[in-house]
Structures are given as structure tokens and as C-alpha cells.
A tleap script that builds the chain and sets N, CA, C and O, in Angstrom:
source leaprc.protein.ff14SB
mol = sequence {
  NMET ARG ILE ALA LEU HIE GLN PRO ASP ILE
  ALA GLY ASN VAL GLY THR ILE LEU ARG LEU
  ALA ALA CYS LEU GLY ALA GLY VAL ASP LEU
  ILE GLU PRO MET GLY PHE PRO TRP GLY GLU
  ARG ALA LEU ARG ARG ALA GLY MET ASP TYR
  ALA GLY ALA VAL ASP VAL VAL ARG HIE ALA
  ASP TRP ALA ALA PHE ARG ALA ALA THR ALA
  GLY ARG ILE VAL LEU ALA THR THR ALA GLY
  ALA MET PRO LEU TYR GLU ALA ARG PHE ARG
  GLY ASP ASP VAL LEU LEU PHE GLY SER GLU
  GLY ALA GLY VAL PRO ALA ASP VAL HIE ASP
  ALA ALA ASP VAL ARG VAL ARG VAL PRO MET
  ARG ALA GLY PHE ARG CSER
}
set mol.1.N position { -18.253 41.506 -39.968 }
set mol.1.CA position { -17.092 41.398 -38.908 }
set mol.1.C position { -15.485 42.343 -39.037 }
set mol.1.O position { -15.166 43.033 -40.005 }
set mol.2.N position { -14.746 42.147 -37.917 }
set mol.2.CA position { -14.107 43.439 -38.125 }
set mol.2.C position { -12.552 42.805 -37.479 }
set mol.2.O position { -12.764 41.704 -36.971 }
set mol.3.N position { -11.633 43.062 -37.414 }
set mol.3.CA position { -10.473 42.531 -37.123 }
set mol.3.C position { -9.765 43.548 -36.457 }
set mol.3.O position { -9.280 44.436 -37.158 }
set mol.4.N position { -9.550 43.605 -34.725 }
set mol.4.CA position { -8.913 44.334 -33.930 }
set mol.4.C position { -7.441 43.671 -33.799 }
set mol.4.O position { -7.188 42.490 -34.036 }
set mol.5.N position { -6.403 44.782 -33.321 }
set mol.5.CA position { -4.643 44.240 -33.022 }
set mol.5.C position { -4.826 45.420 -31.884 }
set mol.5.O position { -5.027 46.564 -32.290 }
set mol.6.N position { -4.766 45.186 -30.594 }
set mol.6.CA position { -4.562 45.510 -29.540 }
set mol.6.C position { -2.842 46.011 -29.495 }
set mol.6.O position { -2.122 45.016 -29.569 }
set mol.7.N position { -2.323 46.874 -29.427 }
set mol.7.CA position { -1.056 47.198 -29.780 }
set mol.7.C position { 0.021 46.201 -30.595 }
set mol.7.O position { 0.872 45.435 -30.143 }
set mol.8.N position { -0.242 46.421 -31.556 }
set mol.8.CA position { 0.515 45.675 -32.024 }
set mol.8.C position { 2.037 46.003 -32.491 }
set mol.8.O position { 2.224 47.014 -33.167 }
set mol.9.N position { 3.208 45.100 -32.114 }
set mol.9.CA position { 4.527 45.379 -31.941 }
set mol.9.C position { 5.146 45.416 -33.393 }
set mol.9.O position { 6.223 46.011 -33.417 }
set mol.10.N position { 4.780 44.990 -34.440 }
set mol.10.CA position { 5.677 44.654 -35.819 }
set mol.10.C position { 4.906 45.061 -36.923 }
set mol.10.O position { 3.753 44.654 -37.066 }
set mol.11.N position { 5.497 45.901 -37.790 }
set mol.11.CA position { 4.746 46.643 -38.969 }
set mol.11.C position { 4.184 45.219 -40.128 }
set mol.11.O position { 3.171 44.944 -40.771 }
set mol.12.N position { 5.365 44.694 -39.912 }
set mol.12.CA position { 5.068 43.474 -40.874 }
set mol.12.C position { 3.906 42.681 -41.096 }
set mol.12.O position { 3.373 42.423 -42.175 }
set mol.13.N position { 3.383 42.117 -39.287 }
set mol.13.CA position { 2.773 41.589 -39.262 }
set mol.13.C position { 1.077 41.957 -39.252 }
set mol.13.O position { 0.038 41.296 -39.260 }
set mol.14.N position { 1.556 43.842 -39.222 }
set mol.14.CA position { -0.034 44.508 -39.015 }
set mol.14.C position { -0.213 44.288 -40.514 }
set mol.14.O position { -1.162 43.543 -40.761 }
set mol.15.N position { 0.584 44.832 -41.797 }
set mol.15.CA position { 0.283 44.600 -43.065 }
set mol.15.C position { -0.166 43.578 -43.648 }
set mol.15.O position { -0.730 43.723 -44.733 }
set mol.16.N position { -0.040 42.425 -43.126 }
set mol.16.CA position { -0.257 41.198 -43.140 }
set mol.16.C position { -1.990 40.971 -42.670 }
set mol.16.O position { -2.799 40.272 -43.280 }
set mol.17.N position { -2.124 41.384 -42.032 }
set mol.17.CA position { -3.961 41.342 -41.344 }
set mol.17.C position { -4.163 42.548 -42.176 }
set mol.17.O position { -5.096 42.179 -42.889 }
set mol.18.N position { -3.909 43.624 -42.498 }
set mol.18.CA position { -4.228 44.442 -43.554 }
set mol.18.C position { -4.883 43.760 -44.855 }
set mol.18.O position { -6.036 43.841 -45.278 }
set mol.19.N position { -3.626 42.974 -45.414 }
set mol.19.CA position { -3.896 42.098 -46.220 }
set mol.19.C position { -4.494 40.988 -46.926 }
set mol.19.O position { -4.549 40.655 -48.109 }
set mol.20.N position { -5.176 40.242 -45.194 }
set mol.20.CA position { -6.017 39.446 -45.092 }
set mol.20.C position { -7.398 39.906 -44.959 }
set mol.20.O position { -8.428 39.367 -45.362 }
set mol.21.N position { -7.199 41.218 -44.193 }
set mol.21.CA position { -8.941 41.178 -44.298 }
set mol.21.C position { -9.171 42.322 -45.335 }
set mol.21.O position { -10.144 43.050 -45.138 }
set mol.22.N position { -8.252 42.592 -46.591 }
set mol.22.CA position { -8.710 43.339 -47.433 }
set mol.22.C position { -9.364 41.650 -48.721 }
set mol.22.O position { -10.247 41.656 -49.579 }
set mol.23.N position { -8.585 40.672 -48.337 }
set mol.23.CA position { -9.385 39.390 -48.928 }
set mol.23.C position { -10.342 38.879 -48.460 }
set mol.23.O position { -10.728 37.888 -49.080 }
set mol.24.N position { -11.103 39.254 -47.282 }
set mol.24.CA position { -11.725 39.062 -46.546 }
set mol.24.C position { -13.261 39.582 -46.596 }
set mol.24.O position { -14.400 39.156 -46.404 }
set mol.25.N position { -12.573 40.786 -46.979 }
set mol.25.CA position { -13.604 42.115 -47.262 }
set mol.25.C position { -14.244 42.489 -45.436 }
set mol.25.O position { -15.334 42.940 -45.083 }
set mol.26.N position { -13.419 42.204 -44.871 }
set mol.26.CA position { -13.482 42.782 -43.350 }
set mol.26.C position { -12.571 44.510 -42.995 }
set mol.26.O position { -11.651 45.154 -43.500 }
set mol.27.N position { -13.365 44.626 -42.033 }
set mol.27.CA position { -12.635 46.284 -40.958 }
set mol.27.C position { -11.117 45.707 -40.865 }
set mol.27.O position { -10.694 44.652 -41.339 }
set mol.28.N position { -10.358 46.776 -40.058 }
set mol.28.CA position { -9.512 46.412 -39.010 }
set mol.28.C position { -9.577 47.773 -38.554 }
set mol.28.O position { -9.751 48.861 -39.103 }
set mol.29.N position { -9.291 47.183 -36.808 }
set mol.29.CA position { -9.752 48.269 -35.820 }
set mol.29.C position { -8.019 48.209 -35.009 }
set mol.29.O position { -7.794 47.169 -34.391 }
set mol.30.N position { -6.811 49.346 -35.029 }
set mol.30.CA position { -5.880 49.148 -34.361 }
set mol.30.C position { -5.760 50.391 -32.974 }
set mol.30.O position { -5.697 51.619 -32.908 }
set mol.31.N position { -5.778 49.215 -31.969 }
set mol.31.CA position { -6.008 50.066 -30.348 }
set mol.31.C position { -3.866 50.465 -30.521 }
set mol.31.O position { -2.888 49.729 -30.658 }
set mol.32.N position { -4.033 51.811 -30.422 }
set mol.32.CA position { -2.761 51.983 -29.930 }
set mol.32.C position { -2.057 52.172 -28.472 }
set mol.32.O position { -2.818 52.350 -27.520 }
set mol.33.N position { -1.192 52.156 -28.327 }
set mol.33.CA position { -0.205 52.743 -29.168 }
set mol.33.C position { 0.750 51.749 -29.560 }
set mol.33.O position { 1.297 51.128 -28.649 }
set mol.34.N position { 1.018 51.513 -30.614 }
set mol.34.CA position { 1.580 50.733 -31.834 }
set mol.34.C position { 3.018 50.457 -31.477 }
set mol.34.O position { 3.517 51.395 -30.855 }
set mol.35.N position { 3.793 49.484 -31.683 }
set mol.35.CA position { 5.616 49.460 -31.286 }
set mol.35.C position { 6.111 50.358 -33.135 }
set mol.35.O position { 7.257 50.805 -33.153 }
set mol.36.N position { 5.596 50.474 -33.955 }
set mol.36.CA position { 6.670 51.409 -34.441 }
set mol.36.C position { 5.670 52.862 -35.240 }
set mol.36.O position { 4.532 53.291 -35.051 }
set mol.37.N position { 6.476 53.140 -35.899 }
set mol.37.CA position { 5.794 54.789 -36.687 }
set mol.37.C position { 4.622 54.111 -37.367 }
set mol.37.O position { 4.700 52.894 -37.533 }
set mol.38.N position { 3.339 54.884 -37.858 }
set mol.38.CA position { 2.258 54.282 -39.160 }
set mol.38.C position { 2.705 55.017 -40.088 }
set mol.38.O position { 2.931 56.227 -40.108 }
set mol.39.N position { 2.887 53.783 -41.294 }
set mol.39.CA position { 3.286 54.236 -42.647 }
set mol.39.C position { 4.748 53.392 -42.634 }
set mol.39.O position { 5.429 53.225 -43.647 }
set mol.40.N position { 4.997 53.038 -41.682 }
set mol.40.CA position { 6.519 52.266 -41.829 }
set mol.40.C position { 7.071 51.423 -43.168 }
set mol.40.O position { 6.957 50.198 -43.133 }
set mol.41.N position { 7.501 51.878 -44.018 }
set mol.41.CA position { 7.671 50.673 -45.173 }
set mol.41.C position { 7.242 49.367 -44.877 }
set mol.41.O position { 6.243 48.892 -45.418 }
set mol.42.N position { 7.990 48.690 -43.979 }
set mol.42.CA position { 7.576 47.190 -43.946 }
set mol.42.C position { 5.872 46.743 -43.591 }
set mol.42.O position { 5.366 45.664 -43.901 }
set mol.43.N position { 5.272 47.720 -42.970 }
set mol.43.CA position { 3.794 47.797 -43.319 }
set mol.43.C position { 3.334 47.603 -44.574 }
set mol.43.O position { 2.479 46.780 -44.900 }
set mol.44.N position { 4.134 48.669 -45.564 }
set mol.44.CA position { 3.351 48.733 -46.727 }
set mol.44.C position { 3.523 47.446 -47.575 }
set mol.44.O position { 2.888 46.855 -48.449 }
set mol.45.N position { 4.937 47.262 -46.754 }
set mol.45.CA position { 5.524 46.062 -48.065 }
set mol.45.C position { 4.847 44.577 -47.694 }
set mol.45.O position { 5.050 43.596 -48.409 }
set mol.46.N position { 3.922 44.524 -46.349 }
set mol.46.CA position { 3.637 43.533 -46.087 }
set mol.46.C position { 2.341 43.407 -46.536 }
set mol.46.O position { 1.857 42.508 -47.224 }
set mol.47.N position { 1.591 44.852 -45.871 }
set mol.47.CA position { 0.259 44.710 -47.157 }
set mol.47.C position { -0.046 44.974 -48.422 }
set mol.47.O position { -1.090 45.255 -49.012 }
set mol.48.N position { 1.178 44.815 -48.757 }
set mol.48.CA position { 0.939 44.645 -50.797 }
set mol.48.C position { 0.079 46.250 -50.850 }
set mol.48.O position { -0.155 47.137 -50.029 }
set mol.49.N position { -0.115 46.093 -51.830 }
set mol.49.CA position { -0.982 47.156 -52.589 }
set mol.49.C position { -2.567 46.713 -51.659 }
set mol.49.O position { -3.298 47.701 -51.593 }
set mol.50.N position { -2.924 45.969 -51.255 }
set mol.50.CA position { -4.292 45.731 -50.750 }
set mol.50.C position { -4.503 46.585 -49.388 }
set mol.50.O position { -5.547 46.275 -48.815 }
set mol.51.N position { -3.832 47.475 -48.818 }
set mol.51.CA position { -4.236 48.428 -47.310 }
set mol.51.C position { -4.864 49.823 -47.608 }
set mol.51.O position { -5.118 50.731 -46.816 }
set mol.52.N position { -5.078 49.746 -49.170 }
set mol.52.CA position { -6.076 50.581 -49.395 }
set mol.52.C position { -7.138 50.499 -49.466 }
set mol.52.O position { -7.949 51.424 -49.518 }
set mol.53.N position { -7.403 48.977 -49.489 }
set mol.53.CA position { -9.044 48.553 -49.687 }
set mol.53.C position { -9.289 47.955 -48.716 }
set mol.53.O position { -9.924 46.939 -49.000 }
set mol.54.N position { -9.000 48.128 -47.059 }
set mol.54.CA position { -9.342 48.156 -45.900 }
set mol.54.C position { -10.247 49.370 -45.542 }
set mol.54.O position { -10.201 50.384 -46.238 }
set mol.55.N position { -11.089 49.277 -44.439 }
set mol.55.CA position { -11.527 49.795 -43.752 }
set mol.55.C position { -10.785 49.992 -42.693 }
set mol.55.O position { -10.833 48.973 -42.004 }
set mol.56.N position { -9.867 51.103 -42.038 }
set mol.56.CA position { -8.702 50.713 -41.056 }
set mol.56.C position { -9.278 52.253 -40.199 }
set mol.56.O position { -9.476 53.343 -40.736 }
set mol.57.N position { -9.468 51.855 -38.564 }
set mol.57.CA position { -9.710 52.412 -38.082 }
set mol.57.C position { -8.841 52.884 -36.933 }
set mol.57.O position { -9.197 52.279 -35.922 }
set mol.58.N position { -7.567 53.954 -36.608 }
set mol.58.CA position { -7.179 54.287 -35.534 }
set mol.58.C position { -7.704 54.411 -34.376 }
set mol.58.O position { -8.485 55.362 -34.343 }
set mol.59.N position { -7.569 53.618 -32.999 }
set mol.59.CA position { -7.944 54.559 -31.882 }
set mol.59.C position { -7.241 54.641 -30.662 }
set mol.59.O position { -6.905 53.689 -29.958 }
set mol.60.N position { -7.019 55.971 -30.435 }
set mol.60.CA position { -5.726 56.116 -29.157 }
set mol.60.C position { -5.774 55.511 -28.206 }
set mol.60.O position { -5.099 56.048 -27.329 }
set mol.61.N position { -6.420 54.287 -27.776 }
set mol.61.CA position { -6.194 53.599 -26.770 }
set mol.61.C position { -7.349 52.848 -26.356 }
set mol.61.O position { -8.318 53.496 -26.751 }
set mol.62.N position { -7.769 51.735 -25.718 }
set mol.62.CA position { -8.396 50.371 -25.246 }
set mol.62.C position { -9.713 51.107 -25.210 }
set mol.62.O position { -10.722 50.764 -25.826 }
set mol.63.N position { -9.568 52.372 -24.257 }
set mol.63.CA position { -11.152 53.422 -23.958 }
set mol.63.C position { -11.712 53.868 -25.104 }
set mol.63.O position { -12.938 53.858 -25.213 }
set mol.64.N position { -10.830 54.361 -26.212 }
set mol.64.CA position { -11.165 54.657 -27.944 }
set mol.64.C position { -12.146 53.737 -28.040 }
set mol.64.O position { -13.367 53.835 -27.912 }
set mol.65.N position { -11.259 52.600 -28.347 }
set mol.65.CA position { -11.825 51.541 -28.833 }
set mol.65.C position { -13.668 51.013 -28.585 }
set mol.65.O position { -14.723 50.880 -29.204 }
set mol.66.N position { -13.171 50.893 -27.471 }
set mol.66.CA position { -13.921 50.212 -26.841 }
set mol.66.C position { -15.546 51.345 -26.548 }
set mol.66.O position { -16.597 50.800 -26.212 }
set mol.67.N position { -15.467 52.823 -26.740 }
set mol.67.CA position { -16.387 53.518 -26.967 }
set mol.67.C position { -17.199 53.862 -28.763 }
set mol.67.O position { -18.212 54.478 -29.094 }
set mol.68.N position { -16.081 53.067 -29.593 }
set mol.68.CA position { -16.287 53.237 -30.861 }
set mol.68.C position { -16.920 51.535 -31.293 }
set mol.68.O position { -17.231 51.233 -32.445 }
set mol.69.N position { -16.992 50.788 -30.366 }
set mol.69.CA position { -17.182 49.452 -30.819 }
set mol.69.C position { -18.533 48.995 -30.367 }
set mol.69.O position { -18.860 48.999 -29.180 }
set mol.70.N position { -19.371 48.570 -31.421 }
set mol.70.CA position { -20.932 48.049 -31.033 }
set mol.70.C position { -21.009 46.385 -30.672 }
set mol.70.O position { -21.441 45.802 -29.678 }
set mol.71.N position { -20.571 46.030 -31.568 }
set mol.71.CA position { -20.299 44.395 -31.457 }
set mol.71.C position { -19.670 43.554 -30.714 }
set mol.71.O position { -19.101 44.029 -29.731 }
set mol.72.N position { -19.596 42.330 -30.911 }
set mol.72.CA position { -19.348 41.691 -29.498 }
set mol.72.C position { -17.722 41.767 -30.037 }
set mol.72.O position { -17.144 41.747 -31.124 }
set mol.73.N position { -17.330 41.869 -28.515 }
set mol.73.CA position { -15.882 41.163 -28.649 }
set mol.73.C position { -15.142 40.112 -28.362 }
set mol.73.O position { -15.061 39.726 -27.196 }
set mol.74.N position { -14.294 39.302 -29.677 }
set mol.74.CA position { -14.221 37.925 -29.549 }
set mol.74.C position { -12.649 38.001 -29.365 }
set mol.74.O position { -11.853 38.254 -30.270 }
set mol.75.N position { -12.375 37.774 -28.215 }
set mol.75.CA position { -10.787 37.799 -27.939 }
set mol.75.C position { -10.166 36.541 -28.516 }
set mol.75.O position { -10.906 35.568 -28.660 }
set mol.76.N position { -8.637 36.436 -28.930 }
set mol.76.CA position { -8.172 34.997 -29.579 }
set mol.76.C position { -7.251 34.987 -28.282 }
set mol.76.O position { -6.274 35.731 -28.202 }
set mol.77.N position { -7.544 34.276 -27.467 }
set mol.77.CA position { -6.254 33.904 -26.359 }
set mol.77.C position { -6.059 32.244 -26.071 }
set mol.77.O position { -6.769 31.262 -26.287 }
set mol.78.N position { -4.649 32.464 -25.437 }
set mol.78.CA position { -4.512 30.791 -25.374 }
set mol.78.C position { -5.272 30.448 -23.982 }
set mol.78.O position { -5.335 29.290 -23.569 }
set mol.79.N position { -5.791 31.448 -23.355 }
set mol.79.CA position { -6.582 31.193 -21.851 }
set mol.79.C position { -8.074 30.730 -22.036 }
set mol.79.O position { -8.796 30.284 -21.145 }
set mol.80.N position { -8.456 30.947 -23.561 }
set mol.80.CA position { -10.348 30.526 -24.158 }
set mol.80.C position { -10.364 29.537 -23.855 }
set mol.80.O position { -9.275 28.987 -23.692 }
set mol.81.N position { -11.154 29.055 -23.702 }
set mol.81.CA position { -11.970 27.307 -23.346 }
set mol.81.C position { -12.465 27.134 -24.383 }
set mol.81.O position { -12.751 25.942 -24.271 }
set mol.82.N position { -12.881 27.492 -25.580 }
set mol.82.CA position { -13.586 27.269 -26.569 }
set mol.82.C position { -12.658 27.047 -27.838 }
set mol.82.O position { -12.359 28.183 -28.203 }
set mol.83.N position { -12.186 26.316 -28.504 }
set mol.83.CA position { -11.723 26.353 -29.705 }
set mol.83.C position { -12.565 27.478 -30.867 }
set mol.83.O position { -13.745 27.785 -31.034 }
set mol.84.N position { -11.509 27.799 -31.399 }
set mol.84.CA position { -11.977 29.026 -32.505 }
set mol.84.C position { -13.071 28.203 -33.348 }
set mol.84.O position { -14.050 28.826 -33.759 }
set mol.85.N position { -12.952 26.853 -33.619 }
set mol.85.CA position { -13.681 26.003 -34.883 }
set mol.85.C position { -14.874 25.994 -34.205 }
set mol.85.O position { -15.820 26.009 -34.993 }
set mol.86.N position { -15.342 25.968 -32.541 }
set mol.86.CA position { -16.498 25.713 -32.368 }
set mol.86.C position { -17.348 27.092 -32.225 }
set mol.86.O position { -18.490 27.042 -31.769 }
set mol.87.N position { -16.788 28.273 -32.609 }
set mol.87.CA position { -17.198 29.783 -32.019 }
set mol.87.C position { -18.518 30.085 -32.910 }
set mol.87.O position { -18.304 30.026 -34.120 }
set mol.88.N position { -19.643 30.352 -32.585 }
set mol.88.CA position { -20.670 30.828 -33.412 }
set mol.88.C position { -20.151 32.437 -33.278 }
set mol.88.O position { -20.001 32.998 -32.193 }
set mol.89.N position { -19.860 33.186 -34.847 }
set mol.89.CA position { -19.931 34.040 -34.997 }
set mol.89.C position { -20.970 35.033 -35.435 }
set mol.89.O position { -21.978 34.497 -35.896 }
set mol.90.N position { -20.978 36.077 -35.412 }
set mol.90.CA position { -22.015 37.106 -35.598 }
set mol.90.C position { -21.581 38.283 -37.257 }
set mol.90.O position { -20.429 38.289 -37.690 }
set mol.91.N position { -22.138 38.709 -37.592 }
set mol.91.CA position { -22.054 39.978 -38.386 }
set mol.91.C position { -20.729 40.778 -37.764 }
set mol.91.O position { -19.585 40.960 -38.179 }
set mol.92.N position { -21.516 41.195 -36.462 }
set mol.92.CA position { -20.786 42.657 -35.982 }
set mol.92.C position { -19.900 42.030 -35.167 }
set mol.92.O position { -19.503 42.770 -34.267 }
set mol.93.N position { -19.409 40.846 -35.156 }
set mol.93.CA position { -18.258 40.547 -34.243 }
set mol.93.C position { -17.116 41.378 -34.557 }
set mol.93.O position { -16.798 41.962 -35.593 }
set mol.94.N position { -16.475 41.276 -33.204 }
set mol.94.CA position { -14.562 42.025 -34.078 }
set mol.94.C position { -14.125 41.249 -33.433 }
set mol.94.O position { -14.536 41.122 -32.279 }
set mol.95.N position { -12.892 40.250 -34.063 }
set mol.95.CA position { -12.151 39.565 -33.589 }
set mol.95.C position { -10.883 40.123 -32.843 }
set mol.95.O position { -10.303 40.746 -33.733 }
set mol.96.N position { -10.115 40.242 -31.656 }
set mol.96.CA position { -9.691 40.656 -31.269 }
set mol.96.C position { -8.182 39.697 -31.109 }
set mol.96.O position { -8.021 38.508 -30.833 }
set mol.97.N position { -7.267 40.725 -31.397 }
set mol.97.CA position { -5.920 39.767 -31.175 }
set mol.97.C position { -4.670 40.737 -30.722 }
set mol.97.O position { -4.226 41.723 -31.309 }
set mol.98.N position { -4.191 40.056 -29.325 }
set mol.98.CA position { -3.075 40.726 -28.402 }
set mol.98.C position { -1.925 41.338 -29.170 }
set mol.98.O position { -1.888 40.944 -30.336 }
set mol.99.N position { -1.164 42.026 -28.900 }
set mol.99.CA position { 0.340 41.922 -28.875 }
set mol.99.C position { 1.182 41.311 -29.306 }
set mol.99.O position { 1.579 40.831 -28.243 }
set mol.100.N position { 1.943 40.830 -30.172 }
set mol.100.CA position { 2.976 39.714 -30.358 }
set mol.100.C position { 3.422 39.241 -29.449 }
set mol.100.O position { 3.340 38.036 -29.208 }
set mol.101.N position { 4.308 40.532 -28.343 }
set mol.101.CA position { 4.764 40.210 -27.102 }
set mol.101.C position { 4.292 40.208 -25.886 }
set mol.101.O position { 4.959 39.710 -24.979 }
set mol.102.N position { 3.082 40.754 -25.659 }
set mol.102.CA position { 2.691 40.726 -24.220 }
set mol.102.C position { 0.894 40.381 -24.247 }
set mol.102.O position { 0.341 40.553 -23.161 }
set mol.103.N position { -0.001 39.915 -25.417 }
set mol.103.CA position { -0.910 39.772 -25.773 }
set mol.103.C position { -2.050 40.754 -25.075 }
set mol.103.O position { -1.853 41.902 -25.474 }
set mol.104.N position { -3.079 40.692 -24.246 }
set mol.104.CA position { -3.370 41.736 -23.668 }
set mol.104.C position { -3.024 41.592 -22.541 }
set mol.104.O position { -2.375 40.638 -22.112 }
set mol.105.N position { -3.760 43.328 -21.398 }
set mol.105.CA position { -3.799 43.196 -20.395 }
set mol.105.C position { -4.956 42.327 -19.748 }
set mol.105.O position { -5.713 41.841 -20.589 }
set mol.106.N position { -5.171 42.111 -18.780 }
set mol.106.CA position { -6.519 41.723 -17.600 }
set mol.106.C position { -7.307 42.382 -17.720 }
set mol.106.O position { -8.437 41.900 -17.642 }
set mol.107.N position { -7.208 43.358 -17.890 }
set mol.107.CA position { -8.909 44.175 -17.800 }
set mol.107.C position { -9.008 43.889 -19.371 }
set mol.107.O position { -9.588 42.812 -19.500 }
set mol.108.N position { -8.689 44.398 -20.547 }
set mol.108.CA position { -8.749 44.119 -21.552 }
set mol.108.C position { -9.680 42.390 -21.526 }
set mol.108.O position { -10.895 42.229 -21.648 }
set mol.109.N position { -8.894 41.597 -21.379 }
set mol.109.CA position { -9.652 40.226 -21.694 }
set mol.109.C position { -10.685 40.002 -21.144 }
set mol.109.O position { -11.647 39.424 -21.649 }
set mol.110.N position { -10.557 40.700 -19.373 }
set mol.110.CA position { -12.150 40.825 -18.578 }
set mol.110.C position { -13.092 41.385 -19.723 }
set mol.110.O position { -14.092 40.691 -19.902 }
set mol.111.N position { -13.009 42.158 -20.283 }
set mol.111.CA position { -13.827 43.344 -21.094 }
set mol.111.C position { -14.331 42.237 -22.102 }
set mol.111.O position { -15.544 42.257 -22.315 }
set mol.112.N position { -13.420 41.058 -22.901 }
set mol.112.CA position { -14.085 40.015 -24.122 }
set mol.112.C position { -15.689 39.763 -23.609 }
set mol.112.O position { -16.224 39.820 -22.501 }
set mol.113.N position { -16.127 39.490 -24.823 }
set mol.113.CA position { -17.680 38.615 -24.700 }
set mol.113.C position { -17.425 37.384 -24.407 }
set mol.113.O position { -17.764 36.694 -23.445 }
set mol.114.N position { -16.642 37.115 -25.544 }
set mol.114.CA position { -16.306 35.451 -25.722 }
set mol.114.C position { -14.508 35.248 -25.772 }
set mol.114.O position { -13.866 36.160 -26.293 }
set mol.115.N position { -14.010 34.437 -25.399 }
set mol.115.CA position { -12.542 34.009 -25.452 }
set mol.115.C position { -12.883 32.692 -26.156 }
set mol.115.O position { -13.627 31.811 -25.726 }
set mol.116.N position { -12.296 32.711 -27.163 }
set mol.116.CA position { -11.590 31.568 -28.250 }
set mol.116.C position { -10.181 31.097 -28.212 }
set mol.116.O position { -9.399 31.873 -27.664 }
set mol.117.N position { -9.653 29.892 -28.719 }
set mol.117.CA position { -8.221 29.820 -28.616 }
set mol.117.C position { -8.027 28.857 -29.740 }
set mol.117.O position { -8.672 27.854 -30.044 }
set mol.118.N position { -7.079 29.359 -30.228 }
set mol.118.CA position { -7.276 28.590 -31.830 }
set mol.118.C position { -5.833 27.466 -31.742 }
set mol.118.O position { -4.613 27.628 -31.794 }
set mol.119.N position { -6.683 26.384 -31.596 }
set mol.119.CA position { -5.659 25.056 -31.515 }
set mol.119.C position { -4.524 24.767 -32.133 }
set mol.119.O position { -4.594 24.786 -33.361 }
set mol.120.N position { -3.513 24.508 -31.667 }
set mol.120.CA position { -2.316 24.770 -32.077 }
set mol.120.C position { -1.431 23.147 -32.090 }
set mol.120.O position { -1.366 22.429 -31.091 }
set mol.121.N position { -0.859 22.831 -33.323 }
set mol.121.CA position { -0.140 21.630 -32.975 }
set mol.121.C position { 0.649 20.971 -31.658 }
set mol.121.O position { 0.360 21.545 -30.608 }
set mol.122.N position { 1.125 20.415 -31.593 }
set mol.122.CA position { 1.924 20.010 -30.455 }
set mol.122.C position { 3.066 20.229 -30.859 }
set mol.122.O position { 3.291 19.779 -31.983 }
set mol.123.N position { 4.351 21.055 -30.086 }
set mol.123.CA position { 5.575 21.536 -30.716 }
set mol.123.C position { 5.421 23.025 -31.591 }
set mol.123.O position { 6.381 23.485 -32.209 }
set mol.124.N position { 4.670 23.405 -31.570 }
set mol.124.CA position { 4.432 24.412 -32.303 }
set mol.124.C position { 4.093 25.897 -31.795 }
set mol.124.O position { 3.454 25.848 -30.745 }
set mol.125.N position { 4.320 27.097 -32.206 }
set mol.125.CA position { 4.003 28.150 -31.741 }
set mol.125.C position { 3.480 29.254 -32.434 }
set mol.125.O position { 3.792 29.300 -33.624 }
set mol.126.N position { 2.890 30.000 -32.078 }
set mol.126.CA position { 2.407 31.569 -33.391 }
set mol.126.C position { 3.536 32.199 -32.986 }
set mol.126.O position { 3.832 33.297 -33.457 }
savepdb mol mol.pdb
quit
């Protein structure tokens, strides 16, 4: 499984995902443009020393990512009908998250093979 981030805005969040991916043994795809310069100190700080243990692939844009991706794209979205806990994942799935500020555009949403939502407790937001 891989984790893909579509045009992430915040370096610290990407670093946190890199740390999580290292612990899970998952690769990470970063779909540009990003809202920060690659290698920013906040990215390194949040990723701690785990970033070097992750297979990170940077893609120039959505089209480049699609061309390089063979597995199903599983989009985490507030519009997903299926709760994350009910999804049946495959080993080659790519779990896609949108940017912190904008999510993903309609064409990316439409291209997803599966759409899941992460259930949230009332009164909380991600």
C-alpha cells in the first residue's frame, strides 16, 4: 500500500505522514505543486529521522501520478459513502488524501476507484 498526498500545503503534516509511512512500511507519493519548498526544516522536524526509510516519489502533477500508478486509488473524502472501517483494501491500493485547504478538485475525485470517509466524532474536525 502507498499513501498519496495531493498538493499538500503544510510541511509539518507531510513530515508526519512520512513518519507514519515509515512505521507502516508504506511508500508515499507527493503530487505537486506543494505549498512549501521541499526539504523545509519543518518537514524534517516532523518526519524526525524516519523520512530516509520511506520510498518517496514526487510527481510533477496529477497526470504524472496517474501515469505512474497501477493500483486502485482510494480517496479519503468527506463525500465518501463508505466508512473507512468497511473498506476492503488490497496490497497495491494507494490511499489518497487531498490538500489541507482545498481537498481535491472534481476531476481527481471522479478518477478515484473507491471513496471512503473517515468517521469523525460530532463536534470535531480534522
